[in-house]
N, CA, C and O atoms as a printed pandas DataFrame, in Angstrom:
     atom_number atom_name residue_name chain_id  residue_number  x_coord  y_coord  z_coord
0              1         N          MET        A               1    0.822   -1.196    0.000
1              2        CA          MET        A               1    0.000    0.000    0.000
2              3         C          MET        A               1    0.864    1.257    0.000
3              4         O          MET        A               1    0.536    2.259   -0.636
4              5         N          ARG        A               2    1.988    1.178    0.737
5              6        CA          ARG        A               2    2.874    2.340    0.817
6              7         C          ARG        A               2    3.467    2.672   -0.558
7              8         O          ARG        A               2    3.634    3.843   -0.898
8              9         N          PHE        A               3    3.784    1.635   -1.347
9             10        CA          PHE        A               3    4.329    1.864   -2.679
10            11         C          PHE        A               3    3.341    2.621   -3.562
11            12         O          PHE        A               3    3.738    3.492   -4.337
12            13         N          VAL        A               4    2.064    2.293   -3.446
13            14        CA          VAL        A               4    1.031    2.980   -4.231
14            15         C          VAL        A               4    0.952    4.450   -3.818
15            16         O          VAL        A               4    0.828    5.334   -4.665
16            17         N          LEU        A               5    1.024    4.704   -2.506
17            18        CA          LEU        A               5    0.993    6.095   -2.035
18            19         C          LEU        A               5    2.212    6.876   -2.518
19            20         O          LEU        A               5    2.089    8.008   -2.986
20            21         N          ILE        A               6    3.391    6.260   -2.400
21            22        CA          ILE        A               6    4.616    6.938   -2.847
22            23         C          ILE        A               6    4.588    7.150   -4.358
23            24         O          ILE        A               6    5.067    8.173   -4.846
24            25         N          SER        A               7    4.035    6.200   -5.100
25            26        CA          SER        A               7    3.915    6.365   -6.559
26            27         C          SER        A               7    3.005    7.542   -6.898
27            28         O          SER        A               7    3.323    8.337   -7.782
28            29         N          GLY        A               8    1.885    7.657   -6.205
29            30        CA          GLY        A               8    0.983    8.789   -6.431
30            31         C          GLY        A               8    1.614   10.115   -6.048
31            32         O          GLY        A               8    1.442   11.116   -6.744
32            33         N          ILE        A               9    2.337   10.121   -4.949
33            34        CA          ILE        A               9    3.015   11.343   -4.513
34            35         C          ILE        A               9    4.095   11.740   -5.516
35            36         O          ILE        A               9    4.248   12.920   -5.834
36            37         N          SER        A              10    4.838   10.759   -6.011
37            38        CA          SER        A              10    5.862   11.054   -7.025
38            39         C          SER        A              10    5.228   11.550   -8.314
39            40         O          SER        A              10    5.775   12.427   -8.982
40            41         N          ALA        A              11    4.070   10.990   -8.665
41            42        CA          ALA        A              11    3.368   11.439   -9.872
42            43         C          ALA        A              11    2.927   12.889   -9.733
43            44         O          ALA        A              11    3.040   13.666  -10.681
44            45         N          VAL        A              12    2.425   13.259   -8.559
45            46        CA          VAL        A              12    2.015   14.648   -8.327
46            47         C          VAL        A              12    3.233   15.570   -8.387
47            48         O          VAL        A              12    3.158   16.661   -8.953
48            49         N          ALA        A              13    4.354   15.135   -7.804
49            50        CA          ALA        A              13    5.569   15.954   -7.821
50            51         C          ALA        A              13    6.076   16.155   -9.245
51            52         O          ALA        A              13    6.472   17.260   -9.614
52            53         N          VAL        A              14    6.067   15.097  -10.039
53            54        CA          VAL        A              14    6.504   15.222  -11.436
54            55         C          VAL        A              14    5.545   16.121  -12.203
55            56         O          VAL        A              14    5.981   16.942  -13.010
56            57         N          TRP        A              15    4.240   15.977  -11.961
57            58        CA          TRP        A              15    3.258   16.830  -12.637
58            59         C          TRP        A              15    3.491   18.299  -12.306
59            60         O          TRP        A              15    3.440   19.147  -13.196
60            61         N          LEU        A              16    3.749   18.612  -11.032
61            62        CA          LEU        A              16    3.988   20.004  -10.646
62            63         C          LEU        A              16    5.256   20.555  -11.292
63            64         O          LEU        A              16    5.296   21.724  -11.677
64            65         N          VAL        A              17    6.286   19.728  -11.413
65            66        CA          VAL        A              17    7.542   20.192  -12.020
66            67         C          VAL        A              17    7.379   20.369  -13.524
67            68         O          VAL        A              17    8.029   21.231  -14.116
68            69         N          THR        A              18    6.519   19.563  -14.153
69            70        CA          THR        A              18    6.313   19.746  -15.595
70            71         C          THR        A              18    5.581   21.043  -15.906
71            72         O          THR        A              18    5.627   21.518  -17.040
72            73         N          LEU        A              19    4.914   21.615  -14.933
73            74        CA          LEU        A              19    4.243   22.900  -15.152
74            75         C          LEU        A              19    5.239   24.063  -15.183
75            76         O          LEU        A              19    4.911   25.144  -15.673
76            77         N          LEU        A              20    6.444   23.848  -14.667
77            78        CA          LEU        A              20    7.475   24.887  -14.641
78            79         C          LEU        A              20    8.360   24.767  -15.873
79            80         O          LEU        A              20    8.455   23.687  -16.457
80            81         N          PRO        A              21    9.007   25.850  -16.278
81            82        CA          PRO        A              21    9.879   25.793  -17.467
82            83         C          PRO        A              21   11.266   25.243  -17.133
83            84         O          PRO        A              21   12.259   25.967  -17.202
84            85         N          LEU        A              22   11.329   23.962  -16.771
85            86        CA          LEU        A              22   12.600   23.348  -16.376
86            87         C          LEU        A              22   13.052   22.252  -17.333
87            88         O          LEU        A              22   13.998   21.527  -17.028
88            89         N          GLY        A              23   12.403   22.118  -18.470
89            90        CA          GLY        A              23   12.817   21.126  -19.450
90            91         C          GLY        A              23   12.354   19.713  -19.136
91            92         O          GLY        A              23   12.760   18.776  -19.822
92            93         N          VAL        A              24   11.523   19.531  -18.127
93            94        CA          VAL        A              24   10.996   18.205  -17.790
94            95         C          VAL        A              24    9.596   18.099  -18.382
95            96         O          VAL        A              24    8.718   18.908  -18.084
96            97         N          GLU        A              25    9.403   17.087  -19.225
97            98        CA          GLU        A              25    8.117   16.897  -19.883
98            99         C          GLU        A              25    7.729   15.429  -19.826
99           100         O          GLU        A              25    8.585   14.546  -19.859
100          101         N          VAL        A              26    6.438   15.180  -19.741
101          102        CA          VAL        A              26    5.902   13.831  -19.815
102          103         C          VAL        A              26    5.097   13.735  -21.094
103          104         O          VAL        A              26    4.167   14.509  -21.317
104          105         N          GLN        A              27    5.463   12.776  -21.937
105          106        CA          GLN        A              27    4.787   12.603  -23.211
106          107         C          GLN        A              27    3.977   11.317  -23.173
107          108         O          GLN        A              27    4.396   10.317  -22.589
108          109         N          GLY        A              28    2.817   11.359  -23.802
109          110        CA          GLY        A              28    1.947   10.183  -23.846
110          111         C          GLY        A              28    0.611   10.502  -23.218
111          112         O          GLY        A              28    0.398   11.597  -22.698
112          113         N          GLY        A              29   -0.277    9.547  -23.269
113          114        CA          GLY        A              29   -1.592    9.730  -22.689
114          115         C          GLY        A              29   -2.458   10.687  -23.463
115          116         O          GLY        A              29   -3.124   11.543  -22.881
116          117         N          ASP        A              30   -2.452   10.546  -24.779
117          118        CA          ASP        A              30   -3.216   11.454  -25.621
118          119         C          ASP        A              30   -4.683   11.062  -25.729
119          120         O          ASP        A              30   -5.452   11.748  -26.402
120          121         N          GLY        A              31   -5.087    9.974  -25.081
121          122        CA          GLY        A              31   -6.447    9.489  -25.194
122          123         C          GLY        A              31   -7.450   10.222  -24.340
123          124         O          GLY        A              31   -8.651    9.988  -24.475
124          125         N          GLY        A              32   -7.008   11.090  -23.477
125          126        CA          GLY        A              32   -7.928   11.821  -22.614
126          127         C          GLY        A              32   -7.308   12.070  -21.251
127          128         O          GLY        A              32   -6.127   11.807  -21.025
128          129         N          THR        A              33   -8.124   12.577  -20.360
129          130        CA          THR        A              33   -7.637   12.944  -19.033
130          131         C          THR        A              33   -7.169   11.736  -18.248
131          132         O          THR        A              33   -6.117   11.782  -17.611
132          133         N          TRP        A              34   -7.939   10.648  -18.283
133          134        CA          TRP        A              34   -7.561    9.467  -17.505
134          135         C          TRP        A              34   -6.307    8.808  -18.067
135          136         O          TRP        A              34   -5.505    8.260  -17.310
136          137         N          ALA        A              35   -6.129    8.853  -19.371
137          138        CA          ALA        A              35   -4.905    8.309  -19.960
138          139         C          ALA        A              35   -3.704    9.134  -19.530
139          140         O          ALA        A              35   -2.631    8.592  -19.266
140          141         N          ARG        A              36   -3.886   10.446  -19.462
141          142        CA          ARG        A              36   -2.786   11.325  -19.026
142          143         C          ARG        A              36   -2.449   11.073  -17.563
143          144         O          ARG        A              36   -1.277   11.044  -17.188
144          145         N          ILE        A              37   -3.479   10.891  -16.736
145          146        CA          ILE        A              37   -3.240   10.581  -15.326
146          147         C          ILE        A              37   -2.527    9.241  -15.201
147          148         O          ILE        A              37   -1.644    9.087  -14.357
148          149         N          GLY        A              38   -2.897    8.275  -16.029
149          150        CA          GLY        A              38   -2.232    6.970  -16.023
150          151         C          GLY        A              38   -0.762    7.070  -16.391
151          152         O          GLY        A              38    0.073    6.366  -15.824
152          153         N          VAL        A              39   -0.447    7.940  -17.333
153          154        CA          VAL        A              39    0.954    8.133  -17.717
154          155         C          VAL        A              39    1.743    8.733  -16.552
155          156         O          VAL        A              39    2.855    8.289  -16.264
156          157         N          PHE        A              40    1.180    9.727  -15.889
157          158        CA          PHE        A              40    1.869   10.311  -14.744
158          159         C          PHE        A              40    2.014    9.295  -13.613
159          160         O          PHE        A              40    3.037    9.279  -12.928
160          161         N          LEU        A              41    0.999    8.441  -13.407
161          162        CA          LEU        A              41    1.112    7.410  -12.382
162          163         C          LEU        A              41    2.176    6.381  -12.743
163          164         O          LEU        A              41    2.870    5.874  -11.862
164          165         N          LEU        A              42    2.312    6.067  -14.031
165          166        CA          LEU        A              42    3.378    5.162  -14.458
166          167         C          LEU        A              42    4.746    5.770  -14.190
167          168         O          LEU        A              42    5.640    5.094  -13.678
168          169         N          VAL        A              43    4.912    7.039  -14.533
169          170        CA          VAL        A              43    6.184    7.715  -14.276
170          171         C          VAL        A              43    6.454    7.770  -12.773
171          172         O          VAL        A              43    7.589    7.571  -12.341
172          173         N          GLY        A              44    5.419    8.038  -11.978
173          174        CA          GLY        A              44    5.576    8.050  -10.531
174          175         C          GLY        A              44    5.951    6.687   -9.982
175          176         O          GLY        A              44    6.760    6.593   -9.059
176          177         N          ALA        A              45    5.366    5.616  -10.542
177          178        CA          ALA        A              45    5.701    4.264  -10.094
178          179         C          ALA        A              45    7.138    3.897  -10.446
179          180         O          ALA        A              45    7.838    3.274   -9.647
180          181         N          VAL        A              46    7.577    4.283  -11.640
181          182        CA          VAL        A              46    8.968    4.011  -12.032
182          183         C          VAL        A              46    9.916    4.796  -11.134
183          184         O          VAL        A              46   10.949    4.272  -10.716
184          185         N          MET        A              47    9.575    6.045  -10.835
185          186        CA          MET        A              47   10.419    6.854   -9.961
186          187         C          MET        A              47   10.458    6.275   -8.547
187          188         O          MET        A              47   11.522    6.217   -7.929
188          189         N          ALA        A              48    9.313    5.851   -8.038
189          190        CA          ALA        A              48    9.268    5.264   -6.695
190          191         C          ALA        A              48   10.068    3.962   -6.645
191          192         O          ALA        A              48   10.764    3.697   -5.665
192          193         N          ALA        A              49    9.969    3.155   -7.695
193          194        CA          ALA        A              49   10.710    1.890   -7.727
194          195         C          ALA        A              49   12.218    2.130   -7.787
195          196         O          ALA        A              49   12.975    1.449   -7.094
196          197         N          THR        A              50   12.663    3.080   -8.597
197          198        CA          THR        A              50   14.099    3.356   -8.655
198          199         C          THR        A              50   14.600    3.939   -7.344
199          200         O          THR        A              50   15.716    3.645   -6.917
200          201         N          ASN        A              51   13.781    4.764   -6.702
201          202        CA          ASN        A              51   14.200    5.329   -5.426
202          203         C          ASN        A              51   14.229    4.284   -4.319
203          204         O          ASN        A              51   15.038    4.385   -3.397
204          205         N          MET        A              52   13.356    3.279   -4.398
205          206        CA          MET        A              52   13.341    2.244   -3.370
206          207         C          MET        A              52   14.388    1.163   -3.602
207          208         O          MET        A              52   14.929    0.617   -2.641
208          209         N          LEU        A              53   14.684    0.843   -4.863
209          210        CA          LEU        A              53   15.567   -0.270   -5.164
210          211         C          LEU        A              53   17.007    0.144   -5.474
211          212         O          LEU        A              53   17.950   -0.492   -5.005
212          213         N          ILE        A              54   17.173    1.191   -6.250
213          214        CA          ILE        A              54   18.506    1.533   -6.744
214          215         C          ILE        A              54   19.165    2.641   -5.925
215          216         O          ILE        A              54   20.386    2.648   -5.767
216          217         N          LYS        A              55   18.378    3.566   -5.407
217          218        CA          LYS        A              55   18.963    4.704   -4.694
218          219         C          LYS        A              55   19.764    4.308   -3.457
219          220         O          LYS        A              55   20.790    4.939   -3.204
220          221         N          PRO        A              56   19.366    3.302   -2.666
221          222        CA          PRO        A              56   20.225    2.937   -1.537
222          223         C          PRO        A              56   21.619    2.463   -1.957
223          224         O          PRO        A              56   22.601    2.731   -1.266
224          225         N          VAL        A              57   21.702    1.765   -3.078
225          226        CA          VAL        A              57   23.008    1.323   -3.577
226          227         C          VAL        A              57   23.833    2.514   -4.041
227          228         O          VAL        A              57   25.028    2.595   -3.754
228          229         N          VAL        A              58   23.203    3.437   -4.755
229          230        CA          VAL        A              58   23.908    4.637   -5.227
230          231         C          VAL        A              58   24.346    5.494   -4.044
231          232         O          VAL        A              58   25.445    6.048   -4.048
232          233         N          ASP        A              59   23.487    5.602   -3.032
233          234        CA          ASP        A              59   23.861    6.372   -1.841
234          235         C          ASP        A              59   25.044    5.747   -1.124
235          236         O          ASP        A              59   25.928    6.460   -0.650
236          237         N          LEU        A              60   25.071    4.437   -1.039
237          238        CA          LEU        A              60   26.185    3.766   -0.375
238          239         C          LEU        A              60   27.482    3.933   -1.156
239          240         O          LEU        A              60   28.537    4.177   -0.570
240          241         N          LEU        A              61   27.404    3.801   -2.475
241          242        CA          LEU        A              61   28.605    3.942   -3.297
242          243         C          LEU        A              61   29.124    5.381   -3.340
243          244         O          LEU        A              61   30.325    5.608   -3.483
244          245         N          SER        A              62   28.221    6.339   -3.218
245          246        CA          SER        A              62   28.648    7.740   -3.290
246          247         C          SER        A              62   28.892    8.355   -1.911
247          248         O          SER        A              62   29.097    9.565   -1.807
248          249         N          LEU        A              63   28.873    7.557   -0.868
249          250        CA          LEU        A              63   29.052    8.079    0.486
250          251         C          LEU        A              63   30.370    8.830    0.680
251          252         O          LEU        A              63   30.358    9.903    1.283
252          253         N          PRO        A              64   31.517    8.313    0.192
253          254        CA          PRO        A              64   32.755    9.092    0.375
254          255         C          PRO        A              64   32.715   10.468   -0.305
255          256         O          PRO        A              64   33.229   11.446    0.238
256          257         N          ILE        A              65   32.105   10.538   -1.490
257          258        CA          ILE        A              65   32.014   11.821   -2.188
258          259         C          ILE        A              65   31.054   12.754   -1.449
259          260         O          ILE        A              65   31.286   13.961   -1.385
260          261         N          LYS        A              66   29.982   12.197   -0.895
261          262        CA          LYS        A              66   29.051   13.018   -0.120
262          263         C          LYS        A              66   29.717   13.576    1.127
263          264         O          LYS        A              66   29.454   14.713    1.520
264          265         N          ILE        A              67   30.561   12.797    1.738
265          266        CA          ILE        A              67   31.279   13.287    2.924
266          267         C          ILE        A              67   32.233   14.409    2.536
267          268         O          ILE        A              67   32.324   15.417    3.235
268          269         N          LEU        A              68   32.943   14.239    1.427
269          270        CA          LEU        A              68   33.886   15.271    0.979
270          271         C          LEU        A              68   33.190   16.562    0.578
271          272         O          LEU        A              68   33.737   17.647    0.779
272          273         N          THR        A              69   32.000   16.460    0.018
273          274        CA          THR        A              69   31.286   17.657   -0.435
274          275         C          THR        A              69   30.272   18.154    0.587
275          276         O          THR        A              69   29.466   19.038    0.296
276          277         N          LEU        A              70   30.317   17.589    1.767
277          278        CA          LEU        A              70   29.407   17.966    2.859
278          279         C          LEU        A              70   27.937   17.796    2.470
279          280         O          LEU        A              70   27.088   18.599    2.857
280          281         N          GLY        A              71   27.650   16.754    1.706
281          282        CA          GLY        A              71   26.281   16.416    1.358
282          283         C          GLY        A              71   25.769   17.003    0.064
283          284         O          GLY        A              71   24.672   16.653   -0.370
284          285         N          LEU        A              72   26.523   17.884   -0.570
285          286        CA          LEU        A              72   26.038   18.494   -1.807
286          287         C          LEU        A              72   25.942   17.506   -2.961
287          288         O          LEU        A              72   25.194   17.728   -3.913
288          289         N          PHE        A              73   26.698   16.417   -2.878
289          290        CA          PHE        A              73   26.636   15.417   -3.944
290          291         C          PHE        A              73   25.291   14.698   -3.950
291          292         O          PHE        A              73   24.972   14.003   -4.914
292          293         N          ALA        A              74   24.503   14.852   -2.896
293          294        CA          ALA        A              74   23.159   14.267   -2.865
294          295         C          ALA        A              74   22.290   14.854   -3.980
295          296         O          ALA        A              74   21.383   14.184   -4.476
296          297         N          LEU        A              75   22.561   16.095   -4.373
297          298        CA          LEU        A              75   21.833   16.686   -5.504
298          299         C          LEU        A              75   22.142   15.939   -6.799
299          300         O          LEU        A              75   21.260   15.744   -7.635
300          301         N          VAL        A              76   23.389   15.526   -6.958
301          302        CA          VAL        A              76   23.775   14.792   -8.158
302          303         C          VAL        A              76   23.125   13.408   -8.168
303          304         O          VAL        A              76   22.711   12.926   -9.222
304          305         N          THR        A              77   23.035   12.773   -7.009
305          306        CA          THR        A              77   22.360   11.477   -6.967
306          307         C          THR        A              77   20.859   11.630   -7.239
307          308         O          THR        A              77   20.250   10.752   -7.852
308          309         N          ALA        A              78   20.265   12.729   -6.791
309          310        CA          ALA        A              78   18.850   12.986   -7.111
310          311         C          ALA        A              78   18.689   13.205   -8.612
311          312         O          ALA        A              78   17.729   12.723   -9.213
312          313         N          TRP        A              79   19.635   13.939   -9.223
313          314        CA          TRP        A              79   19.611   14.121  -10.671
314          315         C          TRP        A              79   19.753   12.779  -11.375
315          316         O          TRP        A              79   19.065   12.521  -12.363
316          317         N          PHE        A              80   20.640   11.923  -10.877
317          318        CA          PHE        A              80   20.846   10.614  -11.498
318          319         C          PHE        A              80   19.588    9.762  -11.417
319          320         O          PHE        A              80   19.266    9.046  -12.365
320          321         N          MET        A              81   18.876    9.828  -10.301
321          322        CA          MET        A              81   17.633    9.062  -10.173
322          323         C          MET        A              81   16.573    9.571  -11.162
323          324         O          MET        A              81   15.820    8.777  -11.725
324          325         N          LEU        A              82   16.516   10.887  -11.370
325          326        CA          LEU        A              82   15.587   11.440  -12.351
326          327         C          LEU        A              82   15.988   11.042  -13.769
327          328         O          LEU        A              82   15.133   10.713  -14.591
328          329         N          TRP        A              83   17.280   11.073  -14.051
329          330        CA          TRP        A              83   17.767   10.650  -15.360
330          331         C          TRP        A              83   17.470    9.175  -15.591
331          332         O          TRP        A              83   17.052    8.792  -16.683
332          333         N          LEU        A              84   17.684    8.339  -14.567
333          334        CA          LEU        A              84   17.422    6.908  -14.690
334          335         C          LEU        A              84   15.929    6.648  -14.906
335          336         O          LEU        A              84   15.558    5.766  -15.680
336          337         N          THR        A              85   15.088    7.403  -14.232
337          338        CA          THR        A              85   13.646    7.282  -14.447
338          339         C          THR        A              85   13.286    7.656  -15.882
339          340         O          THR        A              85   12.475    6.984  -16.520
340          341         N          ALA        A              86   13.888    8.725  -16.381
341          342        CA          ALA        A              86   13.622    9.135  -17.769
342          343         C          ALA        A              86   14.090    8.068  -18.748
343          344         O          ALA        A              86   13.422    7.808  -19.749
344          345         N          TRP        A              87   15.225    7.453  -18.471
345          346        CA          TRP        A              87   15.723    6.406  -19.365
346          347         C          TRP        A              87   14.823    5.172  -19.318
347          348         O          TRP        A              87   14.530    4.577  -20.355
348          349         N          LEU        A              88   14.387    4.791  -18.128
349          350        CA          LEU        A              88   13.523    3.613  -18.001
350          351         C          LEU        A              88   12.164    3.826  -18.670
351          352         O          LEU        A              88   11.575    2.878  -19.190
352          353         N          THR        A              89   11.668    5.052  -18.659
353          354        CA          THR        A              89   10.370    5.290  -19.305
354          355         C          THR        A              89   10.480    5.285  -20.828
355          356         O          THR        A              89    9.461    5.181  -21.512
356          357         N          THR        A              90   11.676    5.394  -21.367
357          358        CA          THR        A              90   11.814    5.275  -22.823
358          359         C          THR        A              90   11.546    3.844  -23.283
359          360         O          THR        A              90   11.284    3.615  -24.464
360          361         N          LEU        A              91   11.608    2.887  -22.369
361          362        CA          LEU        A              91   11.341    1.492  -22.719
362          363         C          LEU        A              91    9.846    1.203  -22.860
363          364         O          LEU        A              91    9.458    0.168  -23.402
364          365         N          VAL        A              92    9.011    2.120  -22.370
365          366        CA          VAL        A              92    7.554    1.982  -22.491
366          367         C          VAL        A              92    7.126    2.749  -23.735
367          368         O          VAL        A              92    7.441    3.932  -23.859
368          369         N          PRO        A              93    6.420    2.109  -24.656
369          370        CA          PRO        A              93    6.114    2.788  -25.924
370          371         C          PRO        A              93    5.068    3.895  -25.818
371          372         O          PRO        A              93    5.015    4.745  -26.706
372          373         N          TRP        A              94    4.235    3.927  -24.779
373          374        CA          TRP        A              94    3.140    4.890  -24.726
374          375         C          TRP        A              94    3.322    5.960  -23.665
375          376         O          TRP        A              94    2.424    6.776  -23.460
376          377         N          ALA        A              95    4.454    5.977  -22.989
377          378        CA          ALA        A              95    4.704    7.004  -21.972
378          379         C          ALA        A              95    6.194    7.262  -21.900
379          380         O          ALA        A              95    7.000    6.333  -21.954
380          381         N          GLU        A              96    6.558    8.537  -21.778
381          382        CA          GLU        A              96    7.977    8.866  -21.708
382          383         C          GLU        A              96    8.179   10.147  -20.923
383          384         O          GLU        A              96    7.462   11.132  -21.101
384          385         N          LEU        A              97    9.169   10.109  -20.054
385          386        CA          LEU        A              97    9.605   11.298  -19.320
386          387         C          LEU        A              97   10.856   11.806  -20.008
387          388         O          LEU        A              97   11.839   11.077  -20.134
388          389         N          THR        A              98   10.824   13.056  -20.455
389          390        CA          THR        A              98   12.000   13.649  -21.081
390          391         C          THR        A              98   12.527   14.749  -20.174
391          392         O          THR        A              98   11.766   15.457  -19.514
392          393         N          ILE        A              99   13.847   14.873  -20.161
393          394        CA          ILE        A              99   14.490   15.873  -19.310
394          395         C          ILE        A              99   15.363   16.772  -20.170
395          396         O          ILE        A              99   15.752   16.409  -21.281
396          397         N          GLY        A             100   15.663   17.945  -19.640
397          398        CA          GLY        A             100   16.457   18.931  -20.354
398          399         C          GLY        A             100   17.940   18.782  -20.057
399          400         O          GLY        A             100   18.439   17.675  -19.858
400          401         N          ASP        A             101   18.630   19.904  -20.029
401          402        CA          ASP        A             101   20.060   19.867  -19.772
402          403         C          ASP        A             101   20.321   19.642  -18.273
403          404         O          ASP        A             101   19.387   19.549  -17.476
404          405         N          PHE        A             102   21.603   19.556  -17.912
405          406        CA          PHE        A             102   21.990   19.146  -16.565
406          407         C          PHE        A             102   21.480   20.095  -15.500
407          408         O          PHE        A             102   20.904   19.640  -14.512
408          409         N          TRP        A             103   21.668   21.385  -15.657
409          410        CA          TRP        A             103   21.335   22.328  -14.585
410          411         C          TRP        A             103   19.834   22.457  -14.374
411          412         O          TRP        A             103   19.366   22.527  -13.238
412          413         N          GLU        A             104   19.082   22.486  -15.467
413          414        CA          GLU        A             104   17.626   22.532  -15.325
414          415         C          GLU        A             104   17.109   21.264  -14.657
415          416         O          GLU        A             104   16.232   21.322  -13.795
416          417         N          THR        A             105   17.652   20.128  -15.057
417          418        CA          THR        A             105   17.215   18.864  -14.485
418          419         C          THR        A             105   17.667   18.733  -13.039
419          420         O          THR        A             105   16.967   18.124  -12.229
420          421         N          LEU        A             106   18.818   19.290  -12.703
421          422        CA          LEU        A             106   19.277   19.272  -11.309
422          423         C          LEU        A             106   18.317   20.070  -10.426
423          424         O          LEU        A             106   17.972   19.636   -9.326
424          425         N          PHE        A             107   17.890   21.227  -10.906
425          426        CA          PHE        A             107   16.923   22.023  -10.148
426          427         C          PHE        A             107   15.570   21.323  -10.093
427          428         O          PHE        A             107   14.890   21.377   -9.068
428          429         N          ALA        A             108   15.171   20.665  -11.181
429          430        CA          ALA        A             108   13.913   19.915  -11.186
430          431         C          ALA        A             108   13.973   18.752  -10.204
431          432         O          ALA        A             108   12.994   18.485   -9.506
432          433         N          ALA        A             109   15.098   18.060  -10.138
433          434        CA          ALA        A             109   15.255   16.959   -9.191
434          435         C          ALA        A             109   15.182   17.462   -7.754
435          436         O          ALA        A             109   14.611   16.800   -6.888
436          437         N          LEU        A             110   15.761   18.634   -7.502
437          438        CA          LEU        A             110   15.671   19.236   -6.173
438          439         C          LEU        A             110   14.222   19.559   -5.826
439          440         O          LEU        A             110   13.773   19.276   -4.715
440          441         N          LEU        A             111   13.494   20.146   -6.762
441          442        CA          LEU        A             111   12.085   20.459   -6.520
442          443         C          LEU        A             111   11.241   19.203   -6.323
443          444         O          LEU        A             111   10.364   19.175   -5.459
444          445         N          ILE        A             112   11.499   18.166   -7.116
445          446        CA          ILE        A             112   10.763   16.915   -6.951
446          447         C          ILE        A             112   11.041   16.323   -5.570
447          448         O          ILE        A             112   10.129   15.812   -4.921
448          449         N          SER        A             113   12.277   16.389   -5.123
449          450        CA          SER        A             113   12.622   15.873   -3.793
450          451         C          SER        A             113   11.908   16.651   -2.697
451          452         O          SER        A             113   11.398   16.056   -1.747
452          453         N          ILE        A             114   11.867   17.964   -2.817
453          454        CA          ILE        A             114   11.208   18.789   -1.806
454          455         C          ILE        A             114    9.706   18.540   -1.791
455          456         O          ILE        A             114    9.111   18.372   -0.727
456          457         N          ILE        A             115    9.096   18.518   -2.968
457          458        CA          ILE        A             115    7.652   18.291   -3.051
458          459         C          ILE        A             115    7.296   16.905   -2.524
459          460         O          ILE        A             115    6.305   16.742   -1.812
460          461         N          THR        A             116    8.105   15.906   -2.875
461          462        CA          THR        A             116    7.857   14.549   -2.395
462          463         C          THR        A             116    7.989   14.468   -0.884
463          464         O          THR        A             116    7.190   13.801   -0.227
464          465         N          ALA        A             117    8.990   15.140   -0.325
465          466        CA          ALA        A             117    9.168   15.118    1.131
466          467         C          ALA        A             117    7.996   15.789    1.842
467          468         O          ALA        A             117    7.524   15.298    2.868
468          469         N          ILE        A             118    7.533   16.901    1.304
469          470        CA          ILE        A             118    6.400   17.603    1.926
470          471         C          ILE        A             118    5.133   16.761    1.844
471          472         O          ILE        A             118    4.423   16.605    2.837
472          473         N          LEU        A             119    4.847   16.215    0.658
473          474        CA          LEU        A             119    3.626   15.427    0.500
474          475         C          LEU        A             119    3.687   14.116    1.291
475          476         O          LEU        A             119    2.663   13.651    1.793
476          477         N          THR        A             120    4.876   13.519    1.405
477          478        CA          THR        A             120    5.010   12.299    2.189
478          479         C          THR        A             120    4.734   12.559    3.661
479          480         O          THR        A             120    4.156   11.714    4.344
480          481         N          SER        A             121    5.142   13.717    4.153
481          482        CA          SER        A             121    4.885   14.021    5.559
482          483         C          SER        A             121    3.428   14.403    5.815
483          484         O          SER        A             121    2.953   14.292    6.945
484          485         N          VAL        A             122    2.715   14.851    4.783
485          486        CA          VAL        A             122    1.327   15.277    4.949
486          487         C          VAL        A             122    0.344   14.117    4.754
487          488         O          VAL        A             122   -0.642   14.014    5.484
488          489         N          VAL        A             123    0.604   13.254    3.785
489          490        CA          VAL        A             123   -0.317   12.161    3.468
490          491         C          VAL        A             123   -0.194   11.071    4.532
491          492         O          VAL        A             123    0.910   10.589    4.785
492          493         N          PRO        A             124   -1.295   10.676    5.157
493          494        CA          PRO        A             124   -1.226    9.653    6.181
494          495         C          PRO        A             124   -0.883    8.279    5.572
495          496         O          PRO        A             124   -1.445    7.884    4.550
496          497         N          GLY        A             125    0.029    7.579    6.206
497          498        CA          GLY        A             125    0.425    6.245    5.769
498          499         C          GLY        A             125    1.566    6.236    4.793
499          500         O          GLY        A             125    2.062    5.157    4.468
500          501         N          ALA        A             126    2.017    7.380    4.298
501          502        CA          ALA        A             126    3.092    7.402    3.310
502          503         C          ALA        A             126    4.471    7.424    3.951
503          504         O          ALA        A             126    5.437    6.951    3.353
504          505         N          ALA        A             127    4.574    7.962    5.155
505          506        CA          ALA        A             127    5.867    8.049    5.823
506          507         C          ALA        A             127    6.280    6.697    6.375
507          508         O          ALA        A             127    5.439    5.872    6.732
508          509         N          LYS        A             128    7.596    6.481    6.442
509          510        CA          LYS        A             128    8.119    5.255    7.031
510          511         C          LYS        A             128    7.807    5.223    8.507
511          512         O          LYS        A             128    7.738    6.263    9.163
512          513         N          ARG        A             129    7.622    4.043    9.018
513          514        CA          ARG        A             129    7.342    3.917   10.460
514          515         C          ARG        A             129    8.574    3.562   11.218
515          516         O          ARG        A             129    8.527    3.415   12.440
């Protein structure tokens, strides 16, 4: 159940970031409103899965660099997770997350992280126990 909540929260965060001029776009879901919502939920599910499965390994491997940069390298790992999500969605023929250049995507990843953290703390049952 928690995965479904985190997927929905990630979908809302990605949707909010696509409204800003940061080069992040979601393509697909041209069949109507529900198809578009389904595409955003798919992108949110892929993002939640990469953050749950791959991000702990990336965080562990990048720990020495994070210590040297006093935690600023966490922004780069957030960018990498967004890039990996965009790459994984290219494998789906009817939905795709596209990202812009490095700096715009880095700021978008920061905003997605902030929005996700806020919504996770507000939505009941989404936070870890």
